[in-house]
N, C-alpha and C positions, 0 to 999 in steps of 0.2 A: 577356653578354660574348661568348659563342660566336657569337651572331647578329651582333654588331658586327664581329667578326673576319671572318666570312663576307661581310658587307656590304662590308668594306674590300677583300677579294680580288675579289669579284664584285658590283660595285655595281648595285643595282636601279634600273630606269628607270621602272617603272610601279607604280601603286598600285591595289588593289581596295578599295573602301569598302563595307562592309555596312551598310545602313540599314533602319530599321523603316518601317511603312506611312506615316508622316508625314514621312519624310526625315531623321530624327535618326540620325547615325552611331552604330553599335554596336561596330564593330570594323573593322580594316583590315589589309591584308597588302601588303608590297612584293614585287614579282616582277620578273624580268628577261626575261620574254617579252612580246611585244606581244599584249595580250588583244583580238584581233579578234572573237572570238565568246565570249559569256558566257551561262550558264544557271544556274538556282538550283533546288535542291530543299529539303526540310525539314531536311536535315543537311549538304549540301555546296554549295559554290560551285565551278563548273567553268568555267575559262577556257581558251581555245585560241588559239594563233598558227597560222601556216601549217604548222608542223612538229611542235609540241609541245602537249599538253593538260595542264592543271594542276588538281589536286583539292585543295580546302581544306575540311576538315571543321570548320566553324565551330561556335562555342558562344556562346550569349548570356551576358553577364557574370553575370546573376542566377542562372544555373544552375551557375556555377563555384564550387568550394570553394576555401578558402585554400590547401590543398595543391596543387590543380591550377594555381592562379595562380602559385605559386612553382616549378612544374615545366614552364614553357612550353617550354624547350629540350628537355626529355626527351620531352614529348608530341609535339613536332615530329619527333624521331627515330623515334618509334613509329608515325608515319604520318599525322599530322594534315594535313601538306602533302606532296603527291607530284606529281612530274613524270613524264610518259611520252612517249616519242617515238612518232609515228604509225606508223613502220615496225616498231616492236617488237611482239611478241606476248605481252603479260603473261599470266601464269598464275595470278595471285592471290597469289603469294609476293612476296618483296622484289625486285620488278623495277624499282622507281622510282629516280629520281635526285634528290638534294637541290638541286643547282644545275645546270641543263641547258646553260647557255651555253658551257661549256667541253667538255662531253662529247657533245653532240648535233650532228649535221650536217644541213644542209638536205635536204629530201626532194624527189623528182621528182614526187610526186603530193600536192599540198598539201591541207590541210583547207579545206572551203568552208562547213560548217554543223555545228552540234551541238544536241542536245537531251537531256534526262534526266528521269527520275522517281526515286523513292526507291530503286528496285532495278535500274534499267537506264540505261545511257549509250549514246547513238547518235552516231556520228561519220561524216559524209559527206565524201568526197574528190572532187577535181575530175574525176577519171576516171569518176565514177559509182559507184564502190565505196562500200559502206556497211558500217561495222563496228559490231557490237553487243557491249558490255561489261557484265558484271554489276557491281553496286554492293552494298555498299561495298568489297568486295575486288575490285579491278579485274582482271577476267579476260576475255580475248577468247573469246566463246562462239559467234559467228555472223558470217558474211560473205555479202553478196549484192550484186548490181549493179543500177544504174538505167540507163535509156536516155540520160538527160541529166544534166547537173550540177544538184545540188540547191541551191536558194536558201533554203528554209525547211523545217525539220523540226519535227514535233510529235507527242508520244506521248499516248495517251489515259490515263485515270486508273489503269487496271490494267495498263498496259504491254503490252497484247495487240495493239494496232494502231498503225501509224505512218502519219501523213499527211506527204506530200512535195509541196512546191510547187517546180517546177524553174525554171530561169532564163528559160524562155519562158512562164511563167504557167500551166502545166498541173499540175493537182493530181491525185495518185493516192493510193491507200491500199494499205498492205502489211500482211498478217497475220503477226505475229511468232510466233504460236502456232498449232499445227495445229488446224484447226476441223473441223466436221462435214462429211459428204459433201454435195456440191453437187447441184443439180437434174439435171445430166447424169451423175451417178454418180462423178465424180472427186473426190478429197479435196484440199482446199486445204491446202498445206503451208506451213511457216514461210518467210517471205520472198517468197511468190508474190503478185503483185499481184491485187487483186480486180477486178471488172468496173467499178469506179467510176472515172470520169475527168471532170474539169471543166476548161474553158479560161478564160483571162483572170482567174485567181484571184490576189489579191495579199495576202490575210490570211486566217487561220483560227484557231479556238480550240476545243479539246475542252471539253466540260462537266466540271467538277471532280467531279461526283457520279454520272455515268452514262457508261460506256465506249462506248455506241453513239450518243451524242448530240454533235453538233458544229455550229458556225456558221462560215460562210465568206463572204468578200466577193468578189463577181464584178462587176467594173466598179463601178457605183454601186448595186448591189443586195446585200442581205444574205439569204442562204439558211440555213435551219436544217434539218438532216438528222437523222432518227431511223431507225436501221437502214437507212441509205442511201436512205430515202424523203424527198424534199424537201417542206417546207411552202411556202406562197405567199411570194414574196420581199417584202422590206421595202426601200423606197427610202431609202438613206442612203449617206453617204460616210465614215462614222466608222470609226476603228480599234477593234477589239474588245479591251476590257480584261479582262473576266472573263465567265464563263458558269457560273452556279451558281444552284441553287434555281429552275430554269426561267426565269431572267431573264438577259438579256444586257446588260452595261454597255458602252457604246460612247462614244468621245470623238472630237470633231471637231478633230483636231490641226491641220488646215489653217487653221481659223478661229482657233484659239488662237495659232498662230505669226504671225498678222497683227499681234497686239499681245500678245506673251508676258508683258509686265509687268503686264497687267490682264486675267487670265483671267476668263471669264464662266461661271457655273454652267450656263447654258443649253446650253453646248457639251458637257455630260456628259449622255448620254441612256440611259434604261433601256427595254428592249424585253421584253415578255412573249411566250413562245412559245405556239403554238396550243393545246396541251393545257391550259395554265393559263387561257387566255382562254375556251376551250370549257367547262371545268369551272365557271368563275365564271358563265358565261351559263346553263348548265344549272341551277345552284343557284338563280339569280334567276328564271328563266322557267319551268322545268319542275317542279323539286322535288328534295328531298333524296334520295329513293329512286332516281330515275333517275340523278342525279349520282353516287350511291354506286356504282352498277353501272359507270358509265363510268370512275370512278377505280380500281375493282378491275381493270378491263381495262387501264388505263394507270397503274400504281401509281407514286407518288413521294411522299416525305414532305411536300413542299410542298402537294400536292393533298389529302392526308389532313388536313393542318392546316387547309386551306381548308374542307373538309367539316366538321371538328370545330367550327370557329368558327360556321359556318352553322347546325349542329345546336344549338349552345348558344343562339343567338339565338332559336330556336324552342322551346327547353327540351326538345329531344329528347335526353335524357340517355344513352339506350342507344347511339344512333348516335354521339354525341359521344365517349363512352368508348371505343368500338371504334376510332374514327378516331385518338384520342390514343394508343391502344396501337400502331396501325400506324406512327405517326410517332415513337414512343418518347418521348413528352412526359409524363414522370412528374408534374411539377407540375400539368399539365392533368388527368391522371387523378385526382389528389387533389382538385382543385377540383370535378370532376364528382361525386365521392363526397360531398363536403361539401354540394353542392347537393341531392343525393338525401336528405340528412338533414333538410332544411328542409321545413316543412309548408306555409308560405305562398307562393303563387304570386308576389305582388308582391315578397316578400323575395328570391325566386330571381331575378326580373327585375332587382332593384336590384344584386344580387351580380354578375350577368352584365354589367350596365352598367359597374360598377367594374372588372371583369376586362378589358373592352375599352377602358378609359381614358376612358369617358364619365363623368367624376367629377361634373360639375354635375348631370347627369341622375340619377345614383345618389344624390347628396345630397338632391335634391328628392324622390325616392321614399322615402328614409328618413324625411324630415320629414313627408311625407304619411301615413306609417304611425305617426307620433308616436314615432319612434325617433331622437330627437336624439342619443342616446349613440352610435349606430352612425355617424351623420354625423360626429360629433366624432372618433371612432376612425379613420374614413376619412381625415380631414384630418390627423390626427396621423401616420398612416402615410406620407402624402405630404410631411410636413414643412411644411405650409401653416399656419403658426402665426397668421397674420393672420386666416384664415378660422376657425380654432379659437377665437380670441378673439371674433370676431363671433358665432359660434354660442353661446358661453358667456354672452355678455351678453344674448342674446335670450331666455334662460330661466333657471331656477334649479333646482338639484337637489343631492342628496347628493354630496359629494366635489368640487363645482365649485370650491371655494377652492384646492385643491391643483392642479387642472387650470389654473385661472386663473394661478396663480403660474408653472406650467410654460410656459404660453403667453407670458407676459411675458418670461420668460428666453429662450424660443425666438426671439422677435422681437428681443430685445436681441442675441442671437448673430448674427442675420441682419445687423443693422447693423454690429456689430463686425467681422464678416468682411469688410465693405466699408469698414472704417476710418471709419465715420460715428459717431464717439465720442459726439457730443452727443445724437444720437437714441438710441443704445444706452444711454446713461446714464439716460434717462428711464424706459425699460422695466426696466432692472436695479433701479432704485429701487423700482418697483412690485412687482417679483418678489423683492425683498429678497435678492439674490444678492451677498453681501459680497465674495467673491473677484473677481467680474467688476466690481463697483463700484470696487474698489481699482485695477484695471487701467485703467478708464476715467478715473478721477481723475488717475492718473499720466500717461496719454497726453495728457490735456487740460491738464496742468500745473496742475491745480486742487488745490494743496496744502492750501488751507483745507478743502476737502471731504474730503481724505484724513485730515486731522487730526481733523475731526469724526467720521469713520468710526472712527478709533482710539478716541476717547472713547466711542463707542456700543457697541463690541465688549466682550463680557465678558472678565474676566481669563483668561489662559492660552489664549486662542483661538489656534488653529493658524495663523491668518492674520497675527497680530501680528508675528512675525519677518520675514515678507516685506515688510510695510509699513515696518518699521524699516530694512530694506535699501533700500527705495525712497527714504526720507528721507536715508539715508547717501549714496546715489548722487548726490543733488542738493545735498549739503552742509548739510542742515538738522539740525544736531546735537541741538538741544533736543527736537525732535519724534521723532527716531530713538531717543534715550535713553528718552523717555516710552513709546514702543511696546515697547522691549526690557524695560523694568522691569515693564510691565504683564503680560508673559508670563513673568516670573521668569527673565530672562536677563541678570543684572547684568554678567557678564563681557563679553558682546557690547556692552553699553552703554558700558563702560569702553573697550573696543577702538575703538568708534566715536569717542569723544572724542579718543583719541590719534591716530587716523587723520585726523581733521578739525582737528588742531592745537589742540584745546581741552584741553591737558594739565592745566591747573589744575583745570578742571571734572572731568576724569577722576580726578585725585588725590582730590578731595573725595568724588566718587561712590564711589571704591574704599574710602575710610575708612568711609563709611556702610554699604556693602553687603558688602564683601569683606575688611574689616579683620581678621577672625579667621583669614585664610589665612596660609600660611607665607611667601609672597613679598611683597616690598614694593610700594608704590604705583608707578604708571607715572611715568616721567620723560621729559624731552626726548630723552634718549639712546635710550629705547625706540623713539620714533618714527623717529629717524634709523636 
């Protein structure tokens, strides 16, 4: 109600819509400032006009409790939505305003770019001034100046370094934290530009998992920098989407915009950086020991994982375990331990093949070792019931009947999930799954089959009331009564007769089954 009153006094003109990775809207907010610049962190959406910046502490609906949902107005007052004028100097206290349009005046030095991480917000102004705020409590902690107006800002993953691309395409780096003494003996202070400078830059992206690694676009070439040392350029005109796990994802937006209604997956390109390519080449051509030394000198979880997988292929369990420890892969460590307890080399090779998803190869190895049971267990884990059935029919053994029934039911589930009821029915019949059979008969409108199933079921079977309800739903009174009586539910049978306008049959049934009760038989008035 309070939101509605505020909206009436100060109508919002713009809406921010928070979406997930596939574009499904999760939440939205109406604001009355023009969101010319927008950035997103794990906890906040930050939008800015020329004069004001707005912070929205968003929450995904699945994380909200019922109490929080009922207290939206209260949480808004407590600071989930805040507006700040660019000329103010917030101290982290209650310096914000709820609705800025009536209380904020235009500034002489407008905002021209913003960026943020979980703990830092950077705002650039047209004069070249750059303001640094702490998050989530917005407090102005630092000011410094640039030579030109900023066009694009980007912070690295630990908020220690800021990349700036100005309106003339010159990219520079600023250290936001004091670093060690430089080669000439001077200390690099916060806000001082480093010696890095590149021209004709139009896009850049920091790595999500390494503060000293970034990629940038210079004309039609992509450069990757590690500690300010460039790798050889890659010829591309793509816009950088993400940089993570030593891989760069790039999209050819110009090609997509030629026909935006029919995008092509070929316009989405992945590039591996040099350390990943070199590590893979060392493993393939030189050996695990030399590759291990190279990875120790250039550590990264992706490289350790690459080494662990290569060591597993060669059954070098010691190296594999050490590499899994470095990349903190606990399931991988457990897998290596389990391999160490196996005595047979072919068995280890089969387990490794299954681990890497080469299931056909693993199955063939199990069968060559005369371990059909392991091949069957592998297919059960994968949910490949067709293959399980094929393996079961190729031999015989103790317990095969139960597995055979399980396989028939699994295949029936496969078809029923796709609403192929005729195919599902055949497998449920062989698997003798009465509950699924009843569902198939009902969906196929095969009431004769459903009636036969009723007669085949033993008395007081838990499925009989559900079958009785199925017959009631389609108006088959006699069959419904038969099902209810077989499970000793005469009252439900009588109620069915009344519900289906078979009052005389209901009265006769009541006299036969419930006549000793205190209430009288049902009448036409009962139905009305």
